[in-house]
N, C-alpha and C positions, 0 to 999 in steps of 0.2 A: 469441517472448515473452521479455521481458528478465528478468533475475534479481530486479529490483525489483518487476516486476509479479507474478512468480511468488511471490515472498515475501508480496505483499499478498493474492494469492488464498489462500495458505495460512493466513495470519494471520486473514482474514475467515472462513475455515471453522472455525478454532479458536474465535474469539469474534466473532460477527456484530455485536456492539455497537461493536466498534472499527473496523468497516468504514469508516464515514464520516470518523472521525478519522484513520485510516490513509491514506485516498485523499488527504486534505488534506496530510498529511505527505509523501506520495509526490510531490504536486504541487510542494511546496517543494523537495524534492531534486532534482526534474527541472529546476527553475528555476535551480539552481546550476550546471548543466552548459551 
């Protein structure tokens, strides 16, 4: 598990409403690499 994915999981646990938005942001971050 990458740090980004781990952070996404933690954030989703904190506020599930942000899950979809965070996943979209994670995809954008991954596209940069």
